[in-house]
C-alpha positions in Angstrom: 32.8 -45.3 -5.3 32.3 -48.9 -4.2 34.3 -50.3 -7.1 37.1 -47.9 -6.4 37.4 -48.9 -2.8 37.4 -52.6 -3.8 40.2 -52.0 -6.2 42.3 -50.1 -3.7 41.8 -52.6 -1.0 42.7 -55.5 -3.1 45.7 -53.7 -4.7 47.1 -52.7 -1.3 46.6 -56.2 0.2 50.0 -57.8 0.9 50.8 -61.5 0.4 49.8 -63.3 3.6 52.8 -65.6 3.7 56.0 -65.8 1.6 57.4 -69.3 1.3 61.1 -69.5 0.5 61.3 -73.0 -0.9 64.1 -75.2 -2.1 66.7 -73.2 -0.2 68.4 -76.2 1.3 68.3 -78.2 -2.0 69.9 -75.8 -4.4 70.7 -72.2 -5.2 68.3 -72.5 -8.2 64.7 -73.2 -8.6 64.3 -76.1 -11.0 61.5 -77.4 -13.2 58.8 -79.1 -11.1 55.2 -80.1 -11.1 52.9 -77.6 -9.6 49.2 -77.9 -8.8 46.8 -75.5 -7.1 44.1 -76.6 -4.7 41.6 -75.1 -7.1 38.7 -77.3 -6.1 39.3 -76.8 -2.4 39.4 -80.6 -2.1 42.6 -80.8 0.0 41.8 -79.9 3.6 44.0 -79.3 6.6 43.6 -80.6 10.2 40.9 -77.9 10.8 39.0 -79.1 7.7 39.8 -75.9 5.8 41.1 -75.9 2.3 44.9 -75.9 2.2 46.6 -72.6 1.1 43.4 -70.7 0.9 42.9 -67.5 3.0 39.4 -66.3 4.0 39.1 -62.5 4.3 41.7 -59.8 4.7 40.7 -58.5 8.2 38.4 -59.1 11.1 35.8 -56.6 9.9 35.5 -58.4 6.6 35.4 -61.7 8.4 32.5 -60.5 10.4 30.6 -59.0 7.5 31.0 -62.0 5.2 30.8 -65.7 6.0 33.2 -67.9 4.0 32.6 -71.7 4.1 33.5 -75.0 2.5 30.2 -76.1 1.0 29.4 -79.6 -0.1 25.8 -78.9 -1.3 26.9 -76.9 -4.4 29.8 -77.9 -6.6 31.0 -78.1 -10.2 33.4 -81.0 -9.6 34.8 -82.9 -6.6 33.2 -82.8 -3.2 33.3 -79.1 -2.3 33.0 -75.5 -3.4 33.7 -72.3 -1.5 30.9 -69.9 -0.6 30.9 -66.3 0.4 27.7 -64.9 2.0 26.9 -61.4 3.2 26.1 -61.4 7.0 26.6 -57.9 8.3 27.3 -54.2 7.5 30.9 -54.0 8.7 32.5 -54.3 5.3 31.5 -53.9 1.6 32.9 -57.0 0.1 34.1 -60.5 1.0 37.0 -62.4 -0.5 38.9 -65.7 -0.8 42.6 -65.6 -1.6 45.1 -68.1 -2.9 48.7 -66.7 -3.1 51.2 -68.4 -5.4 54.8 -67.7 -4.7 56.3 -69.9 -7.5 57.5 -68.0 -10.5 57.0 -69.4 -13.9 58.5 -68.8 -17.4 55.8 -67.3 -19.5 54.1 -64.2 -20.9 50.4 -64.6 -20.2 48.6 -66.0 -17.2 45.0 -67.0 -17.3 42.6 -67.8 -14.4 39.4 -69.9 -15.0 36.8 -70.7 -12.4 33.1 -71.2 -12.0 30.7 -69.0 -10.1 27.1 -69.5 -9.0 25.1 -66.6 -7.4 22.0 -66.1 -5.3 20.3 -62.8 -4.6 23.3 -60.7 -5.6 21.4 -57.4 -6.2 23.5 -54.5 -5.0 26.9 -55.6 -6.2 28.4 -58.5 -8.0 30.4 -61.8 -7.7 33.6 -62.2 -9.6 37.0 -63.7 -9.8 40.1 -61.6 -9.1 43.8 -61.9 -9.9 46.6 -59.6 -8.9 50.3 -59.8 -9.7 52.8 -58.2 -7.3 56.4 -57.3 -7.8 59.3 -57.7 -5.3 58.0 -54.6 -3.4 54.6 -56.3 -3.2 53.2 -53.5 -5.4 50.5 -54.5 -7.9 51.8 -54.6 -11.5 48.7 -56.2 -13.0 45.1 -56.5 -11.6 41.6 -57.5 -12.6 38.6 -58.0 -10.3 35.8 -58.2 -12.9 34.3 -55.0 -11.5 32.6 -54.3 -14.8 31.5 -57.8 -15.8 30.7 -59.7 -12.6 27.8 -62.1 -12.0 24.6 -60.5 -10.6 21.2 -61.7 -9.4 20.5 -65.4 -9.4 22.7 -67.4 -11.8 23.6 -71.0 -12.3 27.2 -72.3 -12.5 29.2 -70.5 -15.2 32.9 -70.4 -16.0 34.6 -67.0 -16.0 38.0 -66.1 -17.2 40.7 -63.5 -16.3 43.8 -62.9 -18.3 46.8 -60.8 -17.3 50.3 -60.1 -18.8 53.0 -61.9 -16.9 56.7 -60.9 -16.7 58.8 -63.4 -14.8 61.5 -60.8 -14.3 59.1 -58.7 -12.2 56.7 -61.1 -10.6 57.1 -61.9 -6.9 53.6 -63.4 -6.1 50.3 -64.0 -7.9 47.0 -63.8 -5.9 43.9 -65.6 -7.3 40.5 -65.8 -5.7 36.9 -64.8 -5.7 35.0 -61.9 -4.2 31.4 -60.9 -3.4 30.6 -57.2 -3.4 27.4 -56.2 -1.7 24.6 -58.5 -0.7 23.7 -62.1 -1.5 25.7 -65.3 -1.7 28.1 -66.7 -4.2 29.8 -70.1 -4.7 33.2 -70.6 -6.3 34.7 -73.8 -7.7 37.2 -75.4 -10.0 39.9 -72.7 -10.1 42.4 -73.4 -12.9 45.5 -71.6 -13.9 47.1 -71.5 -17.4 50.4 -70.1 -18.6 50.5 -69.2 -22.3 47.5 -71.4 -22.8 48.9 -74.5 -21.1 47.9 -75.9 -17.7 50.1 -74.4 -15.0 51.5 -77.8 -14.0 53.1 -77.9 -17.5 54.8 -74.5 -17.1 58.5 -74.5 -16.3 59.5 -72.8 -13.1 61.8 -69.9 -13.6 65.5 -70.4 -12.7 66.5 -67.9 -10.1 69.9 -67.6 -8.6 69.5 -67.1 -4.9 71.8 -64.9 -2.9 73.1 -65.6 0.6 70.8 -62.8 1.7 67.9 -64.9 0.5 68.9 -68.1 2.2 69.8 -66.8 5.6 66.5 -67.3 7.5 68.0 -67.7 11.0 65.9 -64.8 12.3 62.8 -65.3 10.2 60.6 -65.7 13.3 62.1 -63.2 15.6 65.3 -61.4 16.5 65.7 -63.1 19.9 65.7 -59.6 21.4 62.4 -59.4 23.2 63.0 -56.2 25.2 65.7 -53.6 25.8 66.1 -51.5 29.0 67.5 -48.2 27.9 69.9 -45.9 29.7 71.9 -43.0 28.4 74.9 -45.1 27.3 72.7 -47.7 25.6 70.8 -45.0 23.7 74.1 -43.6 22.5 75.2 -47.2 21.5 72.0 -47.7 19.5 72.3 -44.3 17.8 75.8 -45.0 16.6 74.8 -48.6 15.6 72.0 -47.3 13.5 74.3 -45.0 11.6 76.9 -47.7 11.3 74.5 -50.3 10.0 72.9 -47.9 7.5 76.3 -46.7 6.2 77.5 -50.3 5.6 74.2 -51.3 4.0 74.5 -48.8 1.2 78.4 -48.6 0.8 80.0 -52.0 1.4 80.4 -54.0 -1.9 79.7 -57.4 -0.2 76.4 -56.2 1.2 75.5 -54.7 -2.1 76.2 -58.0 -3.8 73.6 -59.8 -1.6 76.3 -61.8 0.3 74.6 -60.9 3.6 71.1 -60.7 4.9 71.6 -57.3 6.4 68.5 -57.5 8.6 69.8 -60.8 10.1 73.3 -59.3 10.6 71.8 -56.5 12.7 70.4 -59.1 15.1 73.9 -60.7 15.3 75.4 -57.4 16.1 72.9 -56.0 18.6 73.7 -58.3 21.6 77.3 -57.0 21.8 76.1 -53.4 21.3 73.5 -53.8 24.1 76.2 -55.2 26.4 78.7 -52.4 25.8 79.1 -50.3 29.0 81.0 -47.4 27.5 82.3 -46.0 24.2 85.4 -48.2 24.2 83.3 -51.3 24.5 81.0 -50.0 21.8 83.9 -49.3 19.5 85.3 -52.8 20.1 81.9 -54.4 19.3 81.5 -52.5 16.1 85.1 -53.0 14.9 85.0 -56.8 15.7 81.8 -57.0 13.6 83.2 -55.0 10.7 86.3 -57.1 10.6 84.2 -60.2 9.7 83.2 -58.5 6.4 85.6 -58.8 3.5 87.8 -55.8 2.8 86.7 -54.0 -0.3 88.9 -53.9 -3.3 90.3 -50.6 -4.6 87.6 -48.5 -6.3 88.7 -46.7 -9.5 85.3 -45.1 -10.1 84.5 -43.6 -6.7 84.3 -39.9 -7.3 84.7 -37.3 -4.6 82.3 -34.6 -3.6 82.7 -31.3 -5.5 81.1 -28.4 -3.9 79.5 -26.9 -7.0 78.0 -30.2 -8.2 75.8 -31.4 -5.4 72.6 -29.9 -3.9 72.8 -32.3 -1.0 75.9 -34.1 0.3 76.2 -37.2 2.5 75.9 -36.9 6.3 77.6 -39.7 8.2 76.6 -38.6 11.7 79.3 -39.4 14.3 80.8 -42.2 12.4 83.8 -40.3 11.0 84.3 -37.4 13.5 86.1 -39.5 16.2 83.9 -38.1 19.0 82.8 -41.7 19.9 84.6 -44.1 17.6 88.4 -44.5 17.7 90.8 -43.8 14.9 91.4 -47.4 13.7 87.7 -48.0 13.2 87.2 -44.6 11.6 90.0 -45.3 9.2 88.3 -48.6 8.2 85.0 -46.8 7.6 86.8 -44.1 5.6 88.4 -46.8 3.5 84.9 -48.3 2.8 83.5 -44.9 1.9 86.4 -44.3 -0.6 86.1 -47.8 -2.0 82.4 -48.2 -1.9 80.1 -50.2 -4.1 79.5 -48.6 -7.5 77.9 -51.6 -9.2 74.4 -53.0 -8.7 73.0 -53.1 -5.2 70.9 -55.9 -3.8 68.9 -53.4 -1.7 68.6 -50.3 -4.0 68.4 -49.3 -7.6 67.3 -46.2 -9.4 64.1 -46.5 -11.5 64.9 -46.4 -15.3 64.1 -43.1 -16.9 63.1 -41.3 -13.7 65.9 -42.2 -11.2 63.7 -42.3 -8.1 65.0 -45.0 -5.7 63.5 -48.5 -5.8 64.1 -50.2 -2.4 64.5 -53.9 -3.4 64.5 -57.1 -1.4 63.2 -55.4 1.8 61.3 -58.1 3.7 57.9 -57.1 5.1 57.7 -59.6 7.9 54.0 -59.4 7.7 53.5 -62.2 10.2 54.9 -59.9 12.9 52.0 -57.5 13.5 53.8 -56.5 16.7 57.5 -57.1 16.1 59.9 -57.8 19.0 62.3 -55.1 20.2 65.0 -56.1 17.7 62.7 -55.9 14.8 61.3 -52.6 16.0 64.8 -51.2 15.9 65.2 -52.7 12.4 62.1 -50.7 11.4 63.6 -47.5 12.8 67.0 -48.1 11.2 65.7 -49.1 7.8 63.5 -46.0 7.5 66.2 -43.7 8.9 68.8 -45.1 6.5 66.5 -44.6 3.5 65.8 -41.0 4.4 69.5 -40.3 5.2 70.8 -41.6 1.9 67.9 -41.4 -0.6 65.4 -38.7 0.4 65.8 -35.8 -2.0 64.4 -33.3 0.5 66.4 -34.2 3.6 67.8 -30.7 3.7 64.3 -29.2 4.2 63.0 -31.6 6.8 63.5 -28.8 9.3 65.6 -30.7 11.9 68.8 -32.7 12.1 68.1 -36.2 10.9 70.7 -37.7 13.2 68.9 -36.1 16.2 65.6 -37.7 14.9 67.2 -41.1 15.1 68.3 -40.6 18.7 64.9 -39.1 19.7 63.0 -42.1 18.3 65.0 -44.9 19.8 62.9 -44.9 23.0 59.7 -44.6 21.0 60.4 -47.8 19.1 62.2 -49.8 21.9 59.4 -49.1 24.4 56.4 -49.6 22.1 54.3 -52.0 24.2 51.9 -53.2 21.6 50.9 -53.1 17.9 49.2 -49.7 18.3 52.1 -48.1 20.0 54.5 -49.4 17.3 52.1 -48.1 14.6 51.9 -44.7 16.2 55.7 -44.5 16.7 56.2 -45.3 13.0 53.6 -42.8 11.9 55.1 -40.2 14.1 58.6 -40.9 12.6 57.2 -40.7 9.1 55.6 -37.3 9.9 59.0 -36.0 10.7 60.1 -35.9 7.1 57.3 -33.4 6.2 56.3 -35.0 3.0 52.6 -35.4 2.0 53.5 -38.5 0.0 54.7 -40.1 3.2 52.1 -41.8 5.4 51.3 -45.2 6.6 49.2 -46.3 3.7 48.5 -49.8 4.8 49.6 -52.6 7.1 48.7 -51.5 10.6 45.4 -53.1 11.6 45.8 -51.6 15.2 46.2 -48.1 13.8 43.3 -48.5 11.5 41.2 -49.8 14.4 42.3 -46.8 16.5 41.1 -44.4 13.9 37.7 -46.0 13.8 35.4 -48.1 11.6 32.8 -45.4 11.1 32.8 -42.0 9.4 30.6 -39.0 9.7 28.0 -38.7 6.9 29.3 -35.3 6.0 32.3 -33.4 4.7 33.9 -30.7 6.9 36.9 -28.5 6.1 38.9 -26.0 7.9 37.7 -22.6 6.7 39.1 -19.5 8.4 40.7 -21.8 11.0 37.2 -23.2 11.9 35.9 -26.7 11.2 33.0 -26.0 8.8 30.5 -28.4 7.3 30.8 -28.1 3.6 28.6 -31.0 2.4 26.0 -33.4 3.8 26.3 -36.9 2.4 23.5 -38.7 4.1 19.9 -39.2 3.1 18.9 -39.4 6.8 16.3 -36.7 7.3 17.4 -36.0 10.8 20.9 -35.1 9.8 19.7 -32.9 7.0 17.1 -31.3 9.3 19.5 -30.6 12.2 22.7 -29.6 10.3 23.4 -27.2 7.5 26.3 -26.4 5.2 28.2 -23.6 6.8 27.7 -24.8 10.4 30.8 -24.6 12.5 31.8 -27.6 14.6 33.2 -26.4 17.9 33.8 -29.6 19.8 33.6 -33.3 19.3 32.8 -35.7 22.2 33.2 -32.8 24.6 36.7 -31.8 23.4 37.4 -28.5 21.6 38.4 -28.9 18.0 41.5 -26.8 18.7 42.6 -29.4 21.3 41.9 -32.2 18.9 44.1 -30.6 16.3 47.0 -30.7 18.8 46.3 -34.3 19.8 46.5 -35.6 16.2 48.8 -33.2 14.4 52.0 -35.1 15.3 50.6 -38.3 13.6 49.3 -36.4 10.5 52.1 -36.5 8.0 52.1 -33.8 5.4 54.4 -31.2 3.9 52.7 -28.2 5.4 50.1 -27.1 7.9 47.4 -26.5 5.2 47.7 -30.1 4.1 47.6 -31.4 7.6 44.3 -29.5 8.2 43.1 -31.0 4.9 43.6 -34.6 6.2 42.6 -34.2 9.9 38.8 -34.3 9.6 38.7 -37.5 7.4 41.5 -39.4 9.2 40.7 -38.5 12.8 38.2 -35.8 13.8 35.2 -37.3 12.0 36.1 -40.9 12.2 35.4 -43.1 15.2 34.5 -46.5 16.6 31.4 -44.9 18.2 28.1 -45.2 16.3 27.4 -41.5 17.1 29.5 -38.4 17.9 28.3 -35.6 20.2 29.2 -32.4 18.4 28.7 -28.8 19.5 27.7 -26.6 16.6 27.7 -22.8 16.1 25.2 -21.6 13.5 25.2 -17.8 13.2 26.0 -17.4 16.9 23.4 -19.9 18.0 25.0 -22.9 19.8 23.5 -26.3 20.0 24.6 -29.9 20.5 23.8 -32.8 18.2 24.4 -36.6 18.3 25.7 -37.1 14.9 25.0 -40.7 13.6 28.0 -42.3 12.0 28.0 -44.3 8.9 30.1 -46.4 6.6 33.8 -45.6 6.5 33.6 -45.0 2.7 31.3 -41.9 3.4 34.3 -40.1 4.8 36.2 -40.4 1.6 33.5 -39.0 -0.7 34.4 -35.9 -2.6 31.3 -34.0 -3.7 33.3 -31.5 -5.7 34.7 -34.3 -7.8 31.3 -36.0 -8.1 29.5 -33.0 -9.6 32.4 -31.6 -11.7 32.2 -31.9 -15.5 35.4 -32.7 -17.4 35.0 -29.4 -19.3 32.3 -26.9 -20.1 31.6 -23.3 -21.1 30.9 -21.1 -18.1 29.7 -18.5 -20.6 30.5 -17.5 -24.1 33.8 -16.0 -23.0 35.2 -18.4 -20.5 35.8 -22.2 -20.7 36.3 -24.5 -17.7 38.5 -27.6 -17.4 38.5 -30.1 -14.5 41.7 -32.2 -14.8 40.3 -34.8 -12.4 38.0 -36.0 -15.2 39.8 -34.6 -18.3 41.1 -37.0 -20.9 43.7 -36.1 -23.6 41.3 -37.4 -26.3 39.0 -34.6 -25.3 41.5 -31.9 -26.3 40.2 -31.6 -29.9 36.7 -31.0 -28.7 37.9 -28.5 -26.2 39.8 -26.6 -28.9 36.6 -26.4 -30.9 34.4 -25.3 -28.0 36.9 -22.8 -26.6 38.2 -21.3 -29.8 36.1 -18.1 -29.4 36.6 -17.7 -25.7 38.8 -15.1 -24.0 39.8 -17.2 -21.1 40.0 -20.7 -19.6 39.8 -21.7 -16.0 41.7 -24.9 -15.0 40.4 -26.2 -11.7 43.4 -28.0 -10.3 41.7 -28.8 -7.0 41.9 -32.4 -7.9 44.4 -35.1 -9.1 44.7 -35.1 -12.9 43.3 -38.3 -14.5 45.8 -38.0 -17.4 49.2 -36.5 -18.0 48.7 -33.0 -19.3 52.0 -31.0 -19.4 52.8 -31.8 -23.0 49.3 -32.1 -24.4 47.0 -29.5 -22.9 50.2 -27.6 -21.9 51.3 -27.3 -25.5 47.8 -26.1 -26.4 48.0 -23.1 -24.0 51.7 -22.4 -24.3 53.0 -21.5 -27.8 56.7 -21.2 -27.0 59.0 -24.0 -25.8 60.7 -22.9 -22.5 61.8 -24.8 -19.4 59.4 -25.3 -16.6 61.1 -27.8 -14.2 64.3 -29.4 -13.2 65.0 -32.3 -10.9 67.5 -33.5 -8.3 68.2 -37.2 -8.2 70.2 -39.5 -5.8 72.9 -41.9 -6.6 73.7 -45.5 -5.7 77.3 -44.8 -6.5 77.5 -42.0 -3.9 74.8 -42.6 -1.4 73.5 -39.4 0.3 74.3 -37.1 -2.6 71.8 -35.3 -4.8 72.5 -33.1 -7.8 70.5 -31.3 -10.4 69.8 -32.6 -13.9 68.8 -30.7 -17.0 65.7 -28.5 -17.2 62.7 -29.9 -19.1 60.7 -27.7 -21.5 57.2 -27.8 -22.7 55.2 -25.6 -25.1 54.9 -25.8 -28.9 54.0 -23.3 -31.6 51.0 -24.4 -33.6 48.2 -22.9 -35.6 45.6 -23.7 -33.0 47.5 -22.5 -29.8 45.1 -20.9 -27.4 45.4 -17.1 -27.6 43.5 -16.1 -24.5 44.3 -16.0 -20.8 44.3 -18.9 -18.4 43.7 -19.0 -14.7 44.7 -22.1 -12.7 43.0 -22.6 -9.3 44.9 -24.5 -6.6 44.7 -25.4 -2.9 45.9 -28.1 -0.5 44.1 -30.7 -2.6 46.5 -30.0 -5.5 49.2 -32.6 -4.9 52.0 -34.2 -6.8 51.0 -34.5 -10.5 48.6 -31.6 -9.9 51.5 -29.5 -8.8 53.7 -30.7 -11.6 51.0 -29.9 -14.1 50.5 -26.4 -12.6 54.2 -25.7 -13.0 54.1 -26.7 -16.6 51.1 -24.5 -17.3 52.3 -21.4 -15.3 55.5 -21.3 -17.3 53.5 -19.7 -20.0 53.1 -15.9 -19.7 49.3 -16.0 -20.4 48.7 -18.1 -17.2 48.1 -17.0 -13.6 47.7 -19.2 -10.6 45.3 -18.3 -7.8 44.3 -20.0 -4.6 46.3 -21.2 -1.6 49.2 -23.4 -0.5 49.4 -26.7 -2.4 50.3 -30.0 -0.9 54.0 -29.5 -1.4 54.8 -33.0 -2.5 55.9 -33.4 -6.0 57.9 -36.0 -7.9 57.7 -39.8 -8.5 57.1 -41.7 -5.3 59.2 -44.6 -3.9 57.6 -47.3 -1.9 59.0 -48.5 1.5 58.0 -51.6 3.5 58.7 -51.9 7.2 58.5 -54.9 9.6 54.9 -55.8 10.4 53.9 -55.2 6.8 53.7 -51.4 7.2 53.8 -49.6 3.9 54.8 -46.0 3.3 56.3 -43.9 0.5 58.4 -40.9 0.0 58.8 -38.3 -2.8 61.7 -40.0 -4.7 63.1 -37.1 -6.8 63.5 -33.4 -6.0 61.3 -31.1 -8.1 62.3 -27.5 -8.6 61.5 -24.5 -10.9 64.2 -23.8 -13.5 65.7 -21.1 -11.3 66.2 -23.6 -8.5 63.3 -22.4 -6.3 61.7 -25.4 -4.5 58.2 -26.8 -4.4 58.6 -29.3 -1.6 56.7 -28.1 1.6 56.1 -24.7 0.1 54.0 -25.8 -2.9 53.8 -24.2 -6.3 54.1 -20.4 -6.9 50.7 -18.7 -6.4 50.2 -15.3 -8.0 47.2 -14.4 -5.8 46.3 -16.0 -2.5 42.6 -16.7 -2.2 40.9 -18.7 0.5 37.2 -19.5 0.8 35.2 -17.9 3.6 32.6 -19.2 6.0 30.1 -16.8 4.6 30.8 -18.0 1.1 30.3 -21.6 2.2 27.0 -20.7 3.8 25.8 -19.1 0.6 26.8 -21.9 -1.6 29.6 -19.9 -3.3 32.8 -21.1 -4.9 34.8 -18.0 -4.1 37.9 -19.3 -5.8 36.0 -19.9 -9.0 34.4 -16.5 -8.8 37.8 -14.9 -8.3 39.1 -16.8 -11.4 36.2 -15.5 -13.5 36.8 -11.9 -12.1 40.5 -12.2 -13.0 39.8 -13.2 -16.5 37.2 -10.5 -17.0 39.7 -7.9 -15.8 42.6 -9.3 -17.8 46.3 -8.6 -17.2 
């Protein structure tokens, strides 16, 4: 698990600082000499190596000391050392971000490492390439070949594929996992085998949206005092700004930094005392934009073609805005952009939205009031025009915008801003949507320690289902099947209410799935006072807390085989560890069985619908269809064609198949279940799945906050949904507290019983 955590943390780590260079000199980057401070010889005024960053967060900085060291070196005067000092974090890191983009196909990092007493982990180099959304597109951290023990200086190498059309930033550096000390020196970069200073810089045509940096350090709107009129003004302005962002051809062309234009508009909106003054402010702003030319490809909505149609809020209904402004907006709608858009494109082959060129403003951990409004408007606009499940959110999205204006405007610190954002994200009821990274304050609020156990909600009670720790006291005092009644003196039922609104998920079952790990059994305290019910006997216990990684252990995954024979008649497959190259062995072992159990209480490690799916399904029939959005008609979604699976072959499986699901079955697990259950020999048992299917689309918000949404709509061929409700389940089965106490897997037992009975 340690390696997994390291990979995730490094992959989710955003670029510390984006330097937009050469903007005043030219609209192109030109060939130039480039050298990295690879030997840490160039120091700044604080005597720290220029352009190097030490650690990703305060906990890491506390756990690992990073120093400029003159006692050990390969060349020059200095090396960089990382040394384990405390238990707060599992690895230490040094990072050198490179924002220049080069022409080339392969990038190579070379550097030398020396180690001392590295026994529990390793020391290694790392390199990560991020795209324009700061998502990792290539990564290596030497997790399977790092330096261990006591080693003298040795050069190590990392090579990654490099695509200049996709690259936004390259991170290089060193890391120490576990204990000991490591030195790093003489970092060198090569492009296609040549030193990086000989590589040509890529020529990039810069848009006006790229060069407008007037508000790069703040919106100049520090605070906003709300009243009813101003709240209305900001509601209409959010709808107005969002509409133009995705419709006006000049904005789509990148002729305007639309974030900056919001800050140019807001002062007049804030000053407007009534609807007439608001109308004047918006119309005056709109008149500064070029009038679109006539559009000959702008189709109109046809009732029978679209599953979701655009919603323009109050912009076009003349309840607030006056006829001349409404007419101008209607003209833009009817002559909207139908070409490429600077801010949005649909992913090739899938058609989920890719939100491009959205600045993260990661230097603003607590953005000012203007930037907090930008965060609200940006997210609201994305959902309004590109979320395929906006029609099943459960409430009017325009009302959500109005409701959250005070939350964002009045957020007093980084934590309140993070909570407001998380609360907003929870409104879309999508398990793919959460704050996946970026908010240190929110992470600190959740806590740096986890309980050394697993607990799940069984029969609406918080029940211990596994003990992780080797601490004898914990194992002596607690047992699997114990019910936790209260934590730190507060009833679990009350704690659910406290945290439910900041626990994004598609349905209640999945919220309960996430609550223990994210909040209830996570804390900054070194121990939690819990009240426990064991068979009617109540007692209290001070539960010692441990490393945060303990809370993310999954015992079921750890002990599950990829596949096995339960008995001579029943085979078992665990998709979380299954690989498609195992299928031939599975066919041999299962050829005389009467049934197969597929335990989908996991995330499949490989794509199975057309491999394993074709093995258990002998006829080709549709199992799914999608809705996709449109950059040509923002806010509209329509169905595509159905997709079939299944194939007749001499070795098709002839027996019955039972698929087990629960709230852990999410996204690809749900999609795979749909593919399997389209065969008549398959039944699904269990409980409500996570209700979040389809390819995800990443979103970045001011302050470096990172979230996602389900980017395409996933439906059964007959049009029945999966979002929020999950996949179709033939027989509902939940575990019981008695079953947990007695070490039973009641869903597995039910699957065996179902196969033995047949259907």
